[in-house]
C-alpha positions in Angstrom: -0.4 0.2 0.1 1.2 3.5 -0.9 2.0 6.0 2.0 -0.4 8.7 2.4 1.2 12.3 1.2 2.7 13.5 4.6 0.4 16.8 4.0 -2.5 14.1 4.7 -1.3 13.0 7.9 -0.4 16.4 9.0 -4.4 16.9 7.9 -6.0 14.6 9.2 -3.8 14.9 12.7 -5.0 18.9 12.9 -8.5 18.3 12.2 -8.8 15.3 14.9 -7.5 17.6 17.7 -9.6 20.5 16.1 -12.5 18.3 16.5 -12.1 17.0 20.0 -11.7 20.7 20.8 -15.0 21.2 19.2 -16.3 18.9 21.7 -15.0 20.1 24.8 -16.0 23.6 23.6 -19.4 23.2 23.5 -19.8 21.1 26.0 -18.9 23.7 28.2 -20.6 26.8 26.6 -24.3 24.5 27.0 -22.9 23.3 31.1 -23.3 27.0 31.2 -26.8 27.3 30.3 -27.4 24.2 32.8 -29.6 25.1 36.2 -27.4 23.2 38.3 -28.9 23.9 41.4 -32.4 22.3 39.5 -30.0 19.7 38.5 -29.0 19.1 42.1 -32.6 19.2 43.3 -34.2 17.0 40.8 -31.0 13.8 41.5 -31.4 14.2 45.5 -36.0 14.2 45.7 -35.5 10.8 43.2 -37.3 7.9 44.6 -33.8 5.9 46.5 -36.0 2.9 46.7 -37.4 2.7 43.2 -33.9 3.5 41.8 -32.4 0.6 43.8 -35.0 -1.7 43.1 -34.7 -4.2 40.3 -37.7 -4.4 38.7 -37.2 -0.6 37.8 -34.2 -1.8 35.9 -36.1 -4.9 34.6 -35.5 -7.5 36.3 -37.9 -10.0 37.7 
């Protein structure tokens, strides 16, 4: 098989890094829009018995 051109290897490497940086940036941007106080309240108010029960998870 022919070796890939050095420019293509560099381009793939750069584009891969840009993709992962974009993912991190988007996660941070949207995480700032979440009302984390409400999230914590909902998690805290979950019915722990229901969450831990096997039946709730689909096991019988």
